[in-house]
N, C-alpha and C positions, 0 to 999 in steps of 0.2 A: 501356724500347721501340718503335719507330716500325714503322710498316707497313712502312718497308722493309727493315725487318731481314727480312721473309720477301717480295720480289722476289730470283727465282733471279740470281744472280750468276755468267755461264758463266766456268769456268775458263780461259785459257789452254790450248792445246797445249801449251807448254814446262811451264805449275806441274802438269798432271795426271800428265807423263812423268817429269819432276824427284820427284813424289810416288812414284811407283809405283816407279818404279827406286830410290829410298832406303830404301822398305821392302818391297821383294821382289817386288811385283804383277805380276799377268800382266798383257796387255791384257781377257783377259776381265773382271777384277775392275773394272773401270773400265767397263763395261756398265750397270752396274745389274739385277742379275739377280735374279731372289727368292734367296731367301736356298739358301745349296749345301747348310748343315749341314740342313734339314729335308729329309732323303735318305728315301726311300719304307720300305727296310730298318732307320732306325735302326740304332744301333749296339749291336753285339755285342761280337764280344774285339777288335774293330779300330776309328779313331776313323771318322768319317765325312767325305766331304767336306766343304771349305770351316771343318772346326773350327779354331779359333786354338787349339793346344795349348801352355799355360805350362812353364814355371816365366816365359821369356821372350815378348811377344807385340808386335806392332807393330799401332799402327792407324794408320788415316787417317779424317777427316772432309771429304766431299765435300756440294756441292748438285748436285744432276743431277738430269733427265729420267729417271721409269721409267713402268713399266706398273703399275696398278693395277684391278684390275676390268678391264680391258679398256680403260682408258682412259690418257691420257699424262700426266704430272704432274710435280711438282716436287716433291721430297723430298732429306730429308738421307740420306745412305747413308754406310755405315764398311764399309771395302775391299771395294767396290763392291757392296753390298748393303743391301736396305734391307726390315723387320727388319735389326740388324747380325751379324755373325757370332758363331755359339757360342764362348765362351771357357770352356776346359774348363781348370782347375789341379787340382794337387792339395794335400789339409790336407798342412803340413809345408812347406811348398815356400816360399821367398822371390820371390812374383810380384814380375816386372818388367814393365808393361804403360805402353809407350811410346804418346802419340797426338800423334799431326801433326794438328792445323790448317790443312785448306786450302777454308777458307770466307774470305770477305772479311767474316765477322763475327765475335764472342770464343765461343767453347764449351766444353763442362764433360763431365767423365764421372763419375756415382756411381756407386759401386758398392753397388748397396741390398741391407740385409743385413747386408752386410759388418763385422764390427769390426777395425779398423785404425785409425793414427796420425790424429788429423785434420788435418794440413796433406793428408792422401792421400785425404778424403771426398769432395772435386770438387764443392765446392757453394760459388759465385764471390760473396767478401763474406762471409763466415763464416770459409772455412778455408782459401782462398787466393784470388788473383786473375782466375781462369781462365784460359784458352785463347790469349793474343792469335793475330792471323791470321797466319801463315807460322809460327808458334813449336812447339815438339814440347817437349811435359810428360811426364816419367816419373815415374809413379805405383809408389812400392816398399812394399810391408808383409810381413807376414809371412803365412803362410794357415792361420788358429790354428781353422779350422770344415770342416764340409765340409755338401754338401745343395746343394736347386735354389734359384737367385736369381738376379738378372735386374741390368741396368746401364743406364743412360739420361742425357741433359742433366740439367743442372739450369740451364741458359740461356734465358732467357724462355720460350718456348713450341717449343725446337724437339723437346721428347720429344713433341709432339702429330705432329710432322710426317716421323715415323719412326727420331728417334733415340733410341732400343732396341733391346739384343738382350740375349739369353739368357746367363746365368754358370751353369756346372757346377762344382763340387767335389767330385771323389771323395774318399772315407773313406780315411783309412792304417789303418782298422781296419778287420775284415769288419761290415759295417754286420748290424740285427737282422733282415732282410728278405732272402730272395733271389727272384731274377727271373732271365732270361734272355735279355732284348732290353728296350730304354728307345726311347722316342719323346720328346723335348724339344713340349711345347703352346703356341705364345708366343701370347695373344690380345690384339689391340693393335684400337683403332679409330679409323677413316679418316675425315678430313675434306676435299675438296676446294676446302674454302674458307679462305681466310688465319682462321688462327687469331684472327690481333688481330680479325678482323671477326667471328668467334663472340663472343668476349670484349665488344665494344661493342653487338651485340643483347643478348645475356646484363642489361646496365647499359641498354638502352634499354627494353628489354617483357618483364614476368614471363610467362613461357612461351612464349617467341618461337617453341621446339623442340619444342612440345607441341601436339600435334596430335590428343590423344583425350581433350581436352575432354569433358565429361560435356555430356549432349544434353539436350533437352526428352523425347525418350523415354528416358532413363536416368530424370528425375526420374517419370513415371508408373512406370516399374519399380518402383523406390524403392518408392512409395508403396504399390505393391500387395503386395512383400512387408515392409512395415516400419508401413505406415499414413503417412497425411499427415500428424500432427502431429511425429510424429520425424525423416519427412524434410525435414521445413519447419525444424525447428530443427537438422536437421544442416548443412544449405544456407547457412543461418543464418549460423554458428558457422567456415563457411570462408569465408564474404563479409566477415565482420566480421573476419578475420587477413587477409581481403586476401591469398586462397591459395585452389590448388585441391586438391582431394581427390587430384587424379592429378598433383602436382608429386612424379610419381618419378624421375626422371632428368632431369639442368638442361638436357642436349645428349642429342638422342634421332639412332631413324636416319631423319629428317627431312633430316639432314645426314650422320651416318656411314653406310661402309660398314664392318660387321664383318668383320675377317681372323683366320685360323687361320695360323700362321705364313707371314703378309703374302699370302694366298690370300683369297681372297670365297668366300663359301657357292657359288656356280654353278663356282669354278674348281675346286670337289673333290679337294682336297689328299688324300692317300691315306696314312693309317700300315698299313704291314704284318706279317704275322705269320704263322708257321707254326703250325696248330692244337695245342692241345695244350701252348705255350710261356703261361708265366708272362711278360706284361710290363708292365714297369712307363711310368708315363708321368707325365712332369714338366710338371704344367702352376701357370704363369706368367700373371699378368695384370697382362700392360705397358700398359694404356691407358690413356689419359690422364682419361676420365670414365665409364667404363662398369664395371657388375657386372654377373657375369654367373650363369646355372645353368646348372650342366655339370652333361649325364649321358648315358650310352649306355645306350638301349634293347636290352634279350636280354641286359645284361651287368651283374654284380654288382660295383662296384667296392669296394674298400677302400683308406683313406687312412693312409698311413703315416708318411707327413711334412707337419708345416705350417712354414710359413716360413722351409723349410731344415733345418728340429728332426725328431727322428722322432717319433714319437709309438705308445703301443697300438692297433695295428690296430683301424679302425672299417669295418666292411660297411654301404655305402650304397646307394642307387639316385639321389642324386644330391647336387650339394654346391652353395651360391655361395661365390664366389670376388668378394672384394672388391677395388679397385683396389690395384694392389700388394703384393696376397699371393700364396705359392704354395701348393699342395696335391701331393703327392703321391700316387699312387694305383697297385695294382696291380689287374692281370684277367688273367684266364684263359680267353681263347675256344677252345674245346674245336671248335667245327664249318665245318667252311667255309663260310663264309660270309659277308658285308659287315654292320657295326654303325657306323651312325651316331651321331660323336661330336658332340653338338649341346649349343651353348653360348646359349644364350638370354637377352638383354638384361634386365635384370630390369624397366623397363617396357614388355616384350614389343614393342618396337616394330624388334626386327629381333633376327638373328640370326649366330654364325660357324659352321662344323659341316668337316668334316672325315669321311675315311672310315677304318675301321680294318678290314682287309679283306686273305685269302691272296694275294691280286695284284691286280696293279694296275687302272684302270681300273672300279672294280667300285662301287657303290654302294649303298646299303640304302635304306629308306623312311626321310623326312623326318620328324618327328612334327610333331602340327599346333600350331599356335602356344598359348600362352594368353592370355584376355584381362587387359587392363591391368587392376591392383585399383586399389581406392579407398581410400587411408589413413582412418585414423576411431580410434577411442580410443586404441590401440596406438602413435598416435605420439606420443600426450603424456602418454605413461608415466602413472601414478598423479594429473596436473596437474589432472585437470578440464577440461571443457568451456569454460571461462568467459569467455573472448570472449577470449583473448591477442593482442594489436594487436604487433605486431613493427615499426608504423614508427616507433614510438620507444623509447629505450631511457638511462634513466638512475639516476644515483645509485649503479656502482658504484665501488666501495672500488679505486683502483690503486696502493696506497702498497707503498713497497719495490722501485722499479722504479728502478735510476739509470740517468744520461744514458745516449742509446747515439744519437747524431747521427751523421750520417755512415756511417750502417753502407750500403754497397753491395753490396743481394743483387741478383744478377742474374735477370731474370724477376721482381721485387719494381718495377719502374721505374713500372710504370701505376699503383699506387697510390695518387702524388700528386694525381689527377686526379681520386678519388674524390669525390662529393659526402659531405661529412658533416652536414650539417645535421640532420638527425634522429638524430645519434648518438652518445648524451653515454655512452655508458656503461650499465651494465642493472642493475640490484639482484635479484641472482638471489636472497633470500631470502623477498621479498612482490611477483610478478611481479604487475604491472596485471591488473587483471580474472580474476584468479586464482579467486576466490571465496574469498577469504580463509583458503586454504590457508596451515600454517603450514611445510611441510616440501613444496615439488611436487615435491621427486624419487622420492614415493612409499613413503618410512618413515613408518613409526606413528613415535610418541611412543619407543615402548619404544627401537625401533630408531634411533632419533635420539640418546635417551642413552646406550646402548651405545657408540655411535658415536664420541660428545665425550667418553666417557673412554676412550676407547681398548679395548672389549674384543670388537672383530671379530679372529676369529683370523684367524693370515695362513693364506691359500690359498681363506679362503670366499667367496662369492661377496655382491659389493656389495645391501642392499636396496635394488630399483630396477632390475638388472639384468636383462635378459633371456635367458640363456644356452640356454636350452631353446626356446627358440621359431626357427622356421626363419625369420620376416620377410615383408615383404607379398609377395603375389600366389604366394604354394606352398602347396598345400593339403597339410597334412603325412601325412592319411590317406590320399592316394595313393598313396605313397611313402615308403620309408627317407630322410630330408634328414640331411647331417650338422649338428650344432650346438656351439656354441662349445663346449656343457657336454661334450658329446662327446669334448676333446680331454685324453690322457694321457699327460703324458713318462714316459718309461721310468725315469727314475733322478731323483734329488732334485736339484735346483740346490747347488751345494759351498756359498754361501749361506744357510746356514738361519737365521741373525738377524731379532728381530722388525724390523720398521721403527722407526727413532727419531721420522721424524715421517711428518705427510699433507700431500701439497698439491692441491690442487680447484681444475681447471682449468675452465672450462666453455665450452662449446660454444656461440655464438652467428652469430648471423645476418639479414638482413632479403632474404628471397627478391624481396622487390618491386622494390627497390632494389638488388640482387646487391651488398651487401654480407656479407663471410664475417668469423670474428675470434675468438680468446678472450677471453673475459673482455670483451665489449665491446668489442675498441680490436684496429682491424686495426695490422696491423706496422707501418706507415708512421706508427703514430700511439704507440705506448707507450716509456717515456723507459728502458730499459733491459732484459736478458736475463734471465732465470728462472733462479737460482743450486742446482745441489745441491752439497755436500760434497764433497770429493773422500772416497770408499770408504764415503759414508754408506747405509744402507740406508734408503730410503723407498716408501711408497705414493701412489702417482701416480693420482687419483682424477677424470676425466672425463664431465663432467653435460652431457649435451645437449639442448639448448635450443632446437634448430632442429628442425623437420619432416622434415630431410633424412637419410641416412646419410652418414655420412661414416669414411673411412679414416686413424687418425692412426700416422704415421710419427714415431720418433722414430731419430735418427740415434746410429752410436756404441757404443750399449747396448740391450741383452737388457731387455723387458718381461714378465713372468712375469706372466701373465695368470692373475686371480685367479678362476677358472672354477670353484670348488666342490672341487675335486679335492685341496683337502690339501698335502702336499708334493710331489707330483708334476703341480703346476699347468704348464703349457705356457709355451713361452717363444717369444716374436712378436714380431716387429721392424714390426706393422702390426697395429694394431684395429680392427674397425671397429663405431663406434658407432652403433647404431640410433637411430630418431627418439627423442626423449624418454625414452631409455636411463641409468643411473649404472653406468660401469664401473672397475675398478681395475686396479692392475699392480701388483708388486711391481721395484725398480728398484735394484740395486747400482750408483751410481756410480766406477765403479773407472778413468773412460773419461778422461782430465783433458783442457780445453780447449773449447773454441766447437764445440757442434751445432745441426743443422738440427732443427727440430720444428715438424711442420704435418701438417697432411690435405694428400693427398694426390690429390684431386679437383684438375687443375692449375688450373681457374678459378676453385677456391674460395682456393687457396694463392695466387695470383696477386692476388688480391681483398681480401687482407688475413689467411687463416686461416694466418699462418706466425710462428713465433717462432725464439728462440734461445734454446738451454741452455748454460749457465755452468759448466764443472765445476773447482773451486778450492778 
């Protein structure tokens, strides 16, 4: 994709009127308004204004000028709003979604987390050709699930510029929890820069957007706390790896404005309630690159669904939501007062916020921002601190991958320009500089032998997983924080077979050179898809050999996270993998066809952390 793809191409008045008339849109919808579905009173027994209710929906995609945080800018809009309209379907329907492209470039919509035919999945170059300018593509699929989901473009970097929206599927039968009102909370990150400029900056300079690096004052503070020798050793370790202990997020609040339902913190979007009501908050992380820590000071939240799937209730004060994840929580405000919905970025460079209140215009105190944390031993799991050098990757065996030439995945076009000079694969069995550790993922010899002999029971947590840890930058003693270990399904998945095989993939990368990959190979370098046998039961093991979090998304199939809950392990469409962590999920490969599999950090995907899974 070239820079010109991100320059506004104004549509003629005839194009706008023609598209609006074809889709039944009024003139107000073409003005780039804030999302009308973000109605302060939410939804009770009627649909809010601006909701596109199924089963038949028409959508028009444009590029137009809108106001974000008081500044005029160019964004992608859907039916005249950015983010796009809330689409509401019902379980058991046959959805018909007509998408008209009024852009001067190709586009697409991927229905994130939905189980549907591969040609309806919306990934150009994998399952369909994309939607050309001036064309209408009709998505048709049976709705076989319910819950909180979202949709976004899978073309280029359109997702970064507002091409996202919420998708709610109402259950055909009564859900296992009750509520009086609901609000959809869509978190996004917005940059006024051209996303291609952001990508080039990341490739040019490691830490380009990180203005929270350690200082001399930090050094002496560490010496006072930890002593001179440990401090010098830790600093030397990071220097040898050519990384910073404060590489928490690639893109930060130095360029991002964090939005909630399209509104900046200063705009203070209100979600209204009546005291005594039980309110369902459907929280969606539709951002391109940002993890958020979400809390409502003064209110306990009860987590009742993860990635659209119901889970047994978990009372928490805070939860971390990775890119592309969704969580549903219930809150019960009893008092006639306002509460701040506070979504702080994981690197503490900014926040999104809204106010939960009984009347419009109210606001509550905004919590103090926490200080950025430093990565330490936990970022390497049990690798040790032996001076891992990410600048060269050698020796990975990539056998068993068939030819994959000619794959045209829209959004991967920039990868051919990447510098491959120091990336010849990676030997994960004995990483250079790991002090001779035979099992770098934290397994003992006994655990390794148990895995090798297939002794790990289904549903048990992998050695090297850290499902009970809250993640970097959160003090678990300060408040009750959701962790993956808490998630427990209501009922077992119908397929109770033991996995017939295991597939291990390593998440690899080079922060200094901004290269991201699976098993040391970027998408542009692989020779074939990952193969799943039709209807097989397999265990997917993900090993994070990088110092960054990665939200890994598999299209078309559920991943059953093996978090130690036995037969009640939760189903997810996106798995957050912490630095140095080893996680696993069970998969029933019941979806024949080609499916995208990738890191959902947009710039990581575009830099190469993308594969195709072929089920046949």
